[in-house]
C-alpha positions as CSV (number, residue, x, y, z in Angstrom):
1,M,0.0,-0.4,0.0
2,K,2.8,2.2,1.0
3,K,4.4,1.8,-2.5
4,F,1.2,2.6,-4.5
5,F,0.9,6.1,-2.4
6,S,4.5,6.5,-2.6
7,S,4.6,6.2,-6.4
8,L,1.6,8.5,-7.0
9,L,3.0,11.4,-4.9
10,F,5.8,11.5,-7.3
11,V,3.9,11.7,-10.5
12,V,4.7,15.2,-10.5
13,A,4.5,16.8,-14.2
14,V,5.2,13.4,-15.8
15,G,1.9,12.8,-17.2
16,T,-1.5,12.3,-16.4
17,A,-1.7,9.3,-14.0
18,S,-4.2,7.1,-13.3
19,V,-4.6,4.6,-10.5
20,T,-4.7,1.8,-12.6
21,A,-1.0,2.7,-14.2
22,Q,-0.1,3.7,-10.5
23,S,-0.4,-0.4,-9.5
24,T,2.7,-1.0,-11.6
25,T,4.6,-1.4,-8.4
26,M,2.4,-4.4,-7.1
27,P,2.8,-8.0,-8.5
28,Q,1.0,-8.5,-11.8
29,Q,-1.7,-11.1,-11.8
30,Q,-1.4,-13.9,-13.8
31,E,-4.7,-15.3,-14.0
32,K,-8.4,-14.0,-15.1
33,I,-10.4,-13.1,-12.4
34,E,-14.0,-12.8,-12.7
35,V,-16.1,-9.5,-12.6
36,S,-19.4,-8.6,-12.8
37,D,-20.6,-5.7,-15.1
38,A,-21.9,-3.9,-11.7
39,E,-18.7,-4.3,-10.1
40,L,-16.8,-3.0,-13.3
41,T,-19.6,-0.3,-12.8
42,Q,-18.6,0.5,-9.2
43,F,-14.6,0.2,-10.2
44,A,-15.2,2.7,-12.9
45,D,-17.2,5.1,-10.4
46,V,-14.3,5.0,-7.8
47,F,-11.7,5.3,-10.9
48,Q,-13.1,8.2,-12.0
49,K,-13.3,10.0,-8.6
50,M,-9.7,8.9,-8.1
51,R,-8.5,10.2,-11.3
52,M,-10.1,13.4,-10.2
53,M,-8.6,13.6,-7.1
54,N,-5.3,12.7,-8.6
55,Q,-5.4,15.5,-10.9
56,E,-6.0,17.8,-7.7
57,A,-3.1,16.0,-5.8
58,Q,-0.5,16.5,-8.8
59,K,-1.4,20.3,-8.9
60,E,-0.7,20.4,-5.3
61,M,2.6,18.9,-5.7
62,M,3.4,21.5,-8.6
63,T,3.0,23.7,-6.1
64,V,4.9,22.7,-3.8
65,V,8.0,21.8,-6.1
66,Q,7.7,25.7,-7.6
67,E,7.1,27.2,-4.6
68,K,10.8,25.8,-3.6
69,N,11.5,27.5,-6.9
70,F,12.1,24.3,-8.2
71,E,11.5,23.8,-12.2
72,L,9.4,20.9,-12.5
73,Q,11.3,19.6,-15.5
74,R,14.6,19.2,-13.4
75,F,12.9,18.0,-10.2
76,N,11.5,15.3,-12.0
77,E,14.9,14.8,-13.9
78,I,16.6,14.3,-10.3
79,H,13.8,12.2,-9.0
80,Q,13.6,9.5,-11.4
81,A,17.5,9.5,-11.2
82,N,17.1,9.0,-7.0
83,M,14.2,6.6,-8.0
84,D,16.4,4.4,-10.4
85,P,20.0,3.0,-9.5
86,N,21.0,2.9,-13.3
87,K,20.3,6.4,-13.9
88,E,22.9,9.1,-12.6
89,V,22.5,13.0,-12.7
90,E,24.4,15.4,-11.3
91,T,23.4,17.9,-8.7
92,T,24.3,20.8,-7.2
93,D,24.2,21.3,-3.2
94,A,21.4,23.8,-3.8
95,E,19.3,21.2,-5.9
96,D,20.1,18.6,-3.0
97,K,18.8,20.6,-0.2
98,K,15.4,21.7,-2.7
99,Y,14.6,18.1,-3.8
100,K,14.8,17.0,-0.3
101,A,12.9,19.8,1.2
102,V,10.6,19.2,-1.4
103,V,10.5,15.5,-0.9
104,S,9.8,16.0,2.5
105,Q,6.6,18.3,2.3
106,L,5.3,15.7,-0.6
107,E,5.7,12.8,2.0
108,E,4.0,14.7,4.7
109,M,0.8,15.1,2.3
110,Q,0.7,11.6,1.4
111,P,-1.4,10.0,4.8
112,E,-4.0,13.0,4.0
113,L,-4.4,11.8,0.2
114,Q,-4.7,8.3,1.4
115,K,-7.2,8.8,3.6
116,K,-8.8,10.2,1.1
117,M,-8.4,7.7,-1.5
118,Q,-9.6,4.9,1.1
119,E,-12.5,6.9,2.2
120,V,-13.7,7.0,-1.6
121,I,-12.8,3.4,-2.0
122,S,-15.3,3.0,1.3
123,E,-17.7,4.5,0.2
124,S,-18.5,2.0,-2.6
125,D,-19.3,-1.5,-2.4
126,L,-15.6,-2.8,-3.4
127,S,-12.9,-3.7,-0.3
128,M,-9.4,-2.0,-1.0
129,E,-8.4,-5.5,-1.7
130,R,-10.7,-5.7,-4.4
131,Y,-10.1,-2.6,-5.7
132,Q,-6.3,-3.5,-5.9
133,Q,-7.2,-6.8,-7.6
134,L,-9.4,-5.1,-10.2
135,A,-7.0,-2.6,-10.7
136,M,-4.2,-5.4,-11.4
137,A,-6.6,-7.4,-13.8
138,L,-7.1,-4.5,-15.8
139,Q,-3.1,-4.3,-16.4
140,S,-3.1,-7.5,-18.3
141,D,-6.6,-8.6,-19.7
142,A,-7.6,-6.9,-22.3
143,S,-11.1,-7.9,-22.7
144,L,-11.7,-6.5,-19.2
145,Q,-10.1,-3.0,-20.5
146,Q,-12.5,-3.4,-23.4
147,R,-15.5,-3.6,-20.7
148,L,-14.2,-1.0,-18.5
149,Q,-14.2,1.6,-21.7
150,E,-17.7,0.8,-22.7
151,I,-18.8,1.2,-19.2
152,M,-17.3,4.6,-18.9
153,K,-18.3,5.8,-22.1
154,S,-22.0,5.5,-21.0
């Protein structure tokens, strides 16, 4: 769970982050699962709310980065290098200090964001575990993805 939300926090301006994209830090589910239309409709509803919440969180995170007089692209460059041991980036002492300050502030935001996401899921009939199962299944099941797209269109 912590990895899920940590990865969400560092999406800052890297692109549209969806909850299903964030679940890539969890092991991939190999077998197909049975999903009713009603359950998939609930997932779609929660997913839409999560996406809106995520967009708002990204704006807040971008504000944090900018308030520290950090260019978003440079912050992302440094962050990606910190997250990937195969990437290296040279930084100044000032950049290191700003980066640590931004990350610290973003981590402080994490519990509130996690709480809000859990509330959205708990307001549905889905459990957190089931929501995550569905998100993982959607990663590799093209027919389930198609069904979700159809539900989201209507």
